[in-house]
C-alpha positions as CSV (number, residue, x, y, z in Angstrom):
1,X,309.7,11.1,155.3
2,X,306.1,11.0,156.4
3,X,307.3,7.7,158.6
4,X,310.0,9.5,160.3
5,X,308.0,12.6,161.0
6,X,305.3,10.1,162.7
7,X,307.7,8.4,164.6
8,X,309.3,11.8,166.0
9,X,305.7,12.8,166.6
10,X,305.0,9.4,168.8
11,X,308.6,9.8,170.7
12,X,307.5,13.5,171.4
13,X,304.4,12.1,172.7
14,X,305.6,9.7,175.2
15,X,308.0,12.3,176.4
16,X,305.1,14.9,176.9
17,X,303.0,12.0,178.6
18,X,305.7,10.7,180.7
19,X,306.2,14.5,181.8
20,X,302.5,15.3,182.6
21,X,302.3,12.7,184.7
22,X,304.8,13.5,187.1
23,X,303.6,17.3,186.4
24,X,299.7,16.0,187.6
25,X,301.3,14.3,190.3
26,X,302.6,17.5,191.7
27,X,299.6,19.4,190.9
28,X,297.3,17.4,193.0
29,X,299.7,17.7,195.5
30,X,299.2,21.1,196.2
31,X,296.9,22.9,199.1
32,X,294.1,24.3,197.7
33,X,295.2,28.0,198.1
34,X,298.8,27.3,196.1
35,X,296.9,25.6,193.2
36,X,294.4,28.9,192.5
37,X,297.9,30.7,192.7
38,X,299.0,28.3,189.9
39,X,295.9,29.2,187.8
40,X,297.2,32.3,188.0
41,X,300.9,31.7,187.3
42,X,300.0,29.7,184.6
43,X,297.0,31.9,182.7
44,X,299.8,34.5,182.7
45,X,302.3,32.0,181.1
46,X,299.6,31.2,178.3
47,X,298.9,34.7,177.8
48,X,302.5,35.7,177.5
49,X,303.3,32.9,174.9
50,X,300.4,33.7,172.8
51,X,302.4,37.0,172.6
52,X,305.0,35.3,170.6
53,X,305.6,34.9,167.5
54,X,305.7,31.0,167.8
55,X,303.9,30.1,170.9
56,X,305.5,26.5,171.4
57,X,308.5,27.7,171.2
58,X,308.0,30.3,174.1
59,X,311.0,29.7,176.9
60,X,313.7,28.9,173.9
61,X,316.4,31.1,172.9
62,X,315.7,33.2,170.1
63,X,318.4,31.2,168.0
64,X,316.9,27.8,168.1
65,X,313.2,29.1,167.2
66,X,313.5,26.8,163.9
67,X,313.4,23.6,165.9
68,X,309.9,21.5,166.0
69,X,309.0,22.2,169.3
70,X,311.4,24.0,172.1
71,X,313.3,24.1,175.1
72,X,310.2,25.4,177.0
73,X,308.7,22.1,178.4
74,X,312.4,20.9,179.5
75,X,312.9,24.3,181.0
76,X,309.4,23.8,183.0
77,X,309.9,20.3,184.0
78,X,313.3,20.7,185.6
79,X,311.9,23.9,187.5
80,X,308.7,21.8,188.7
81,X,311.4,19.2,190.4
82,X,313.1,22.1,192.2
83,X,312.9,22.2,196.2
84,X,311.8,25.6,196.2
85,X,308.2,25.7,196.2
86,X,308.1,29.2,194.2
87,X,310.8,28.0,191.6
88,X,308.9,24.5,191.1
89,X,305.4,26.4,190.7
90,X,306.7,28.7,188.0
91,X,308.1,25.7,186.8
92,X,304.6,23.7,186.6
93,X,303.1,26.9,185.2
94,X,305.5,27.1,182.1
95,X,305.0,23.3,181.3
96,X,301.5,23.7,180.8
97,X,301.4,26.5,179.0
98,X,303.9,25.2,176.4
99,X,303.0,22.2,176.2
100,X,299.2,23.9,175.7
101,X,300.8,25.4,172.7
102,X,302.6,22.9,171.6
103,X,300.0,20.5,171.2
104,X,297.1,23.2,170.6
105,X,296.6,22.5,166.9
106,X,299.2,19.4,166.3
107,X,298.3,17.3,163.1
108,X,299.5,14.7,165.0
109,X,296.7,11.8,166.3
110,X,299.7,11.0,169.0
111,X,299.6,14.5,170.4
112,X,295.7,15.2,170.7
113,X,295.4,12.9,174.1
114,X,297.8,15.0,175.7
115,X,296.0,18.4,174.8
116,X,293.0,16.9,176.2
117,X,294.6,16.1,179.6
118,X,296.2,19.5,179.3
119,X,292.7,20.8,179.2
120,X,291.6,18.5,182.0
121,X,294.0,20.3,184.1
122,X,293.6,23.7,183.4
123,X,289.7,23.2,183.3
124,X,290.3,22.2,187.2
125,X,292.9,24.8,187.9
126,X,290.6,27.6,187.2
127,X,287.2,25.9,188.3
128,X,289.5,25.4,192.1
129,X,290.4,29.3,191.6
130,X,287.0,30.4,191.1
131,X,285.6,28.5,193.9
132,X,288.2,30.0,196.1
133,X,287.4,33.3,194.7
134,X,283.7,32.8,195.2
135,X,283.9,31.4,199.1
136,X,286.7,34.1,199.5
137,X,284.1,36.7,198.2
138,X,281.1,35.0,200.7
139,X,283.1,35.3,203.6
140,X,283.3,39.0,203.1
141,X,280.2,39.5,203.0
142,X,277.5,39.6,205.2
143,X,276.1,36.2,204.6
144,X,279.3,34.7,206.7
145,X,278.1,36.2,209.7
């Protein structure tokens, strides 16, 4: 049974890695202002997910809550591919939040690299938002004059 469980975890890790690569490319292609909006959306989604009984199943229908993982990453990934910029941003934020909670305390070593990559991207988003806020605050102050 452990072999089957590990095989399932490895398959899931590969799928998340493929999706992550596309999500990361989408994030890198965003302008700085949009990235800071994405950082705020992602923070909100992570907070909403953490309030749920099963955070890794955030975005999944309640009747499917006993699955090993939910449909949040699938929904977020499909929305991230949208031509509508707002829908794509919300999809990326949803994907990041659900993938974060899914990989957060995973006992499977195949999912731990994904968690580290997610933490790196979340930190970059946070820093981009903080940098933009500091620049805006500086511009409003008398120092820019």
